[in-house]
C-alpha positions in Angstrom: 19.4 -13.4 -15.1 19.6 -16.0 -12.6 17.0 -16.7 -9.9 19.7 -16.4 -7.1 20.8 -12.4 -7.0 24.3 -12.2 -5.6 22.7 -10.1 -2.5 19.0 -11.0 -2.1 16.5 -8.5 -2.6 14.7 -7.0 1.2 10.8 -6.8 0.9 9.9 -3.9 3.6 6.3 -3.8 4.2 4.3 -1.5 5.2 1.5 -1.8 7.4 1.0 2.3 9.1 -2.2 2.3 7.4 -5.7 2.9 8.9 -7.7 1.8 5.3 -10.5 4.0 6.6 -12.6 4.4 3.7 -13.0 0.7 4.3 -14.7 1.3 7.5 -16.9 -0.1 9.1 -15.1 -3.2 8.0 -11.6 -1.7 8.8 -11.3 0.1 11.7 -8.0 1.8 13.9 -7.3 -1.1 16.0 -8.4 -3.9 13.0 -7.6 -1.8 10.1 -7.7 -3.3 6.0 -3.8 -5.3 6.1 -6.1 -7.0 8.9 -8.5 -8.3 6.9 -9.6 -11.4 4.4 -11.2 -9.1 2.0 -10.7 -11.6 -0.8 -11.2 -14.8 0.6 -7.4 -16.0 0.6 -6.1 -14.8 3.9 -5.1 -11.6 5.7 -4.3 -8.6 2.9 -0.9 -8.7 5.0 -0.3 -12.4 4.7 -0.9 -12.1 0.9 1.2 -9.9 0.6 4.0 -11.5 2.5 3.7 -14.4 0.9 4.5 -12.6 -2.2 7.6 -11.9 -1.8 8.6 -15.3 0.0 10.6 -16.5 -3.3 13.6 -18.8 -2.4 16.7 -17.2 -3.2 15.3 -13.3 -4.5 13.9 -12.2 -1.6 15.3 -12.3 2.2 13.0 -12.1 5.3 10.4 -9.0 5.1 11.1 -6.0 7.3 7.8 -4.6 8.1 7.4 -1.2 9.7 4.0 -1.2 11.5 1.9 1.0 13.9 3.2 0.4 17.2 -0.9 -0.9 18.7 -0.8 -3.7 15.6 2.6 -5.3 17.3 1.4 -8.4 18.3 -1.1 -8.4 15.3 1.0 -8.9 13.2 3.3 -11.5 15.2 0.7 -13.7 14.9 0.1 -13.6 11.5 3.8 -13.4 10.2 5.7 -15.5 13.0 8.7 -15.8 10.4 8.8 -12.4 8.8 12.1 -9.9 10.2 12.5 -7.4 11.6 9.2 -5.4 13.2 9.9 -1.3 13.0 7.2 0.2 14.9 6.6 3.5 14.6 5.3 5.7 17.6 3.1 7.7 15.2 2.6 7.5 11.8 4.6 10.4 10.0 3.7 8.9 6.2 5.5 7.1 4.4 8.8 9.0 3.7 10.3 8.7 7.1 8.6 4.6 7.4 10.7 4.3 4.7 14.0 5.9 6.0 13.6 3.9 9.2 13.9 0.8 7.2 16.7 1.7 4.8 18.6 2.8 8.5 18.0 -0.7 9.5 19.2 -2.0 6.5 22.8 -1.9 5.3 23.7 1.0 2.2 24.1 -1.5 -0.3 20.5 -3.5 0.3 17.6 -3.5 -2.4 14.6 -2.5 -0.5 12.1 -4.1 -2.2 9.1 -1.2 -0.6 5.4 -2.2 -0.6 2.0 -1.1 0.6 0.6 -4.1 2.8 -2.9 -4.7 1.4 -2.8 -4.5 -1.8 -3.9 -7.0 -4.2 -1.9 -8.4 -7.4 -3.3 -11.2 -9.7 0.3 -12.1 -10.7 2.6 -12.9 -8.0 4.6 -14.8 -10.9 4.6 -11.3 -12.8 5.6 -9.3 -9.9 8.8 -11.0 -9.3 9.6 -11.1 -13.2 9.6 -7.5 -12.6 11.3 -7.5 -9.9 14.1 -9.6 -11.3 14.0 -7.1 -14.5 14.6 -3.9 -12.5 16.7 -4.8 -9.9 19.8 -4.3 -12.1 18.7 -0.6 -12.2 18.5 -0.3 -8.8 22.3 -1.5 -8.3 23.5 1.2 -10.4 21.3 3.7 -8.2 18.4 4.6 -9.7 14.9 4.2 -7.7 12.8 2.2 -9.7 8.5 2.4 -9.5 5.9 -0.2 -10.6 3.9 1.6 -13.4 0.5 0.4 -13.4 -1.6 0.5 -16.6 -3.9 3.4 -16.5 -6.8 1.8 -17.2 -9.3 4.9 -16.7 -9.4 8.3 -15.7 -8.7 8.1 -11.5 -8.3 11.0 -9.5 -7.4 9.4 -6.4 -4.0 8.1 -7.8 -1.2 9.3 -8.5 0.5 9.2 -11.9 4.1 8.3 -13.6 4.9 10.1 -17.4 7.4 7.7 -18.8 10.0 9.7 -20.8 13.4 7.0 -23.1 13.6 3.7 -22.8 16.7 2.7 -20.3 16.3 -1.5 -21.3 14.4 -4.1 -19.9 11.2 -2.3 -20.0 12.2 -0.1 -17.7 11.7 4.1 -18.7 13.1 6.4 -17.4 10.6 8.5 -14.9 10.2 12.3 -16.3 7.7 12.8 -13.8 5.2 12.4 -11.2 1.6 14.2 -10.9 0.3 13.8 -7.5 -4.0 12.9 -8.3 -5.2 15.1 -10.8 -7.9 16.9 -11.7 -10.4 14.6 -13.8 -10.1 16.6 -17.3 -5.7 16.1 -16.4 -5.9 12.1 -15.6 -8.8 11.6 -18.4 -5.5 12.8 -20.7 -3.4 10.7 -19.1 -4.8 8.0 -19.6 -6.1 8.0 -23.3 -2.9 9.1 -24.4 -0.8 5.7 -22.8 2.5 7.3 -21.6 1.6 7.8 -17.8 1.1 4.8 -15.1 -0.5 5.1 -11.8 1.9 4.7 -9.2 0.7 1.8 -7.2 3.9 2.6 -3.9 6.1 0.2 -5.3 9.6 1.0 -5.3 13.1 -1.1 -5.8 16.1 0.9 -4.7 19.8 0.5 -2.9 19.2 2.0 1.5 21.6 4.3 0.4 20.1 5.5 -2.4 16.8 6.4 -0.8 18.5 8.3 2.4 20.9 10.2 0.2 17.9 11.5 -2.1 16.1 11.7 0.9 19.5 13.8 3.2 19.5 16.0 -0.3 15.2 17.2 -0.4 14.1 16.3 2.6 16.7 16.7 5.3 14.5 17.5 7.9 13.2 14.0 7.5 16.3 11.7 7.0 17.9 14.2 11.1 14.6 12.4 12.4 14.8 9.5 10.9 18.4 9.2 11.8 18.1 10.8 15.5 15.2 8.1 16.0 16.9 5.2 15.3 20.2 6.5 16.8 18.0 6.2 19.9 16.0 2.9 19.0 15.6 0.2 21.5 15.2 -3.7 20.2 13.3 -5.8 22.1 13.6 -9.8 20.1 12.9 -8.7 16.4 10.9 -5.0 17.8 12.6 -2.0 17.1 11.7 0.9 19.0 12.4 4.3 17.4 13.3 7.0 19.7 9.6 8.6 19.9 10.6 12.2 20.6 13.0 12.0 17.8 10.4 11.0 15.4 7.7 13.0 16.0 10.3 15.9 14.9 9.2 14.6 11.3 7.8 16.8 8.6 4.6 14.2 7.9 5.3 12.7 3.8 5.0 11.0 1.4 7.8 9.4 -0.6 6.2 11.0 -3.8 6.1 14.4 -2.5 10.0 14.2 0.0 11.6 12.1 -2.6 10.3 11.1 -6.1 9.2 14.5 -7.4 12.4 16.4 -6.8 15.7 13.1 -7.1 17.6 13.1 -10.5 17.8 8.7 -11.0 14.0 7.7 -11.4 13.0 5.2 -13.6 9.7 3.3 -14.2 9.0 0.1 -15.4 5.0 -0.4 -16.0 4.1 -3.7 -15.8 0.1 -5.4 -16.0 -0.5 -7.8 -13.1 -3.6 -7.2 -11.9 -3.0 -4.5 -9.6 -5.7 -2.9 -6.9 -5.4 -0.9 -4.1 -8.5 -2.4 -2.8 -9.1 2.1 -1.7 -12.8 1.5 -1.8 -15.6 -0.7 -1.9 -16.5 -0.4 -4.9 -12.8 -1.1 -5.8 -13.1 -4.7 -4.0 -16.5 -4.7 -5.9 -14.1 -4.2 -8.8 -11.7 -7.5 -8.1 -15.1 -9.6 -5.8 -16.7 -13.1 -6.7 -20.0 -12.1 -8.0 -23.1 -13.8 -8.3 -25.5 -13.8 -11.3 -26.7 -11.1 -10.0 -23.7 -9.2 -10.0 -23.7 -9.1 -6.3 -20.3 -9.7 -4.1 -21.5 -11.0 -0.9 -19.9 -12.4 2.8 -21.4 -13.3 5.3 -25.0 -14.1 6.5 -27.1 -12.0 3.5 -30.4 -13.3 2.1 -30.2 -11.1 -1.5 -34.1 -10.8 -3.5 -33.8 -9.0 -6.4 -31.1 -6.7 -5.5 -28.4 -6.4 -8.5 -24.6 -5.0 -8.6 -24.1 -4.8 -4.8 -21.7 -5.1 -2.6 -23.7 -6.9 0.6 -21.5 -8.1 3.6 -22.1 -9.2 7.3 -19.9 -9.5 10.2 -23.1 -11.4 12.1 -26.6 -10.3 11.8 -28.8 -11.2 8.4 -28.5 -9.3 6.5 -31.8 -8.9 3.6 -31.6 -6.9 0.7 -34.1 -6.5 -1.5 -34.8 -4.9 -4.7 -31.7 -2.9 -4.7 -28.9 -2.0 -6.9 -25.6 -0.6 -6.9 -25.5 -0.3 -3.1 -22.9 -0.6 -0.8 -24.4 -2.8 2.3 -21.8 -3.7 5.1 -23.2 -4.6 8.5 -21.4 -5.6 11.7 -22.0 -5.7 15.2 -21.7 -1.8 16.1 -22.2 -0.2 13.0 -24.1 0.0 9.3 -22.7 1.4 6.4 -25.4 2.1 3.6 -24.0 4.1 0.0 -24.3 4.3 -3.4 -21.5 2.0 -5.0 -20.3 5.0 -7.0 -20.6 7.3 -4.0 -17.9 5.0 -1.5 -15.7 7.3 -1.6 -17.8 9.2 0.4 -17.0 6.9 3.7 -14.6 9.4 5.2 -17.1 11.9 5.0 -18.5 9.5 7.9 -15.0 8.4 9.2 -14.8 12.5 10.2 -18.1 12.7 11.5 -17.3 9.9 13.4 -14.0 11.3 14.7 -15.6 14.6 15.7 -17.7 12.8 17.7 -15.4 10.3 19.4 -17.3 7.8 18.7 -16.0 3.9 20.0 -17.0 2.6 16.3 -14.4 4.2 14.6 -11.6 2.4 16.3 
């Protein structure tokens, strides 16, 4: 296939998440996608660079929270439209706003703003291979190799081959229990759902109208009443607030007919927790992932980061130690998913350290 499709793919970067599991580094007003976690620039900037490939992609469209507009514009001055959600309603309504802003025949590549993909060339090759299927009305998701029985991810079961590595998707399973996840990983027919989708804008809107009509109606009304200020698109707040808050997985992918999966090995990680960041970070000879002003003496296999104060870590193992100007987190690396418990407690207490 030529590198120049007849109609360039329109990347839709979803930048509405808060990355609360990476607290205290990630905050509501400075979410994960705005952080430089691996030394190559912000996650948002790296994501946008991944879809800057000459004729294959059009300028990316971004969907984000209204409070992050200035930071996004500063980070991505050359990007396309910036659709500002009045409030977070999950991915199905967010993608609907982008699909309504596009032409019905535009091919949308929906991707999160805060995931790592080590093999950018492999990612672009996957988009090229999936493109003909999206043009034919399939919703294609990129399936990430299930390397372990992970309960925090959704899974996609592969069905018959459609061609060029693309398979029909038999079903989506959202975050199974540990035993089921282990069977999926061992069986070899299930891939992780990485939240990356390729589809015609019109296909998505048709499926949304059929399977989640309340979302489709609210998004349509919100965009009909939208105001525009330069590149910013501000959907009508009252109309958008009436939308159910649902993910694309629940609203569409578990119900639609022409679903396909393209299994890929592209060095993917959602960096959704401190132990996940550890897995993809450079480490010293003792296995520590260190950033900032850190003195590590006899420490092994730890994540230690400081945004200011000196952190002296002595004789510790398998811990996450994160210091910012106003908060310190200490948690066993294997329990780093429990950071959300601290976030919920701070929320209940109305603490400013959450913001």
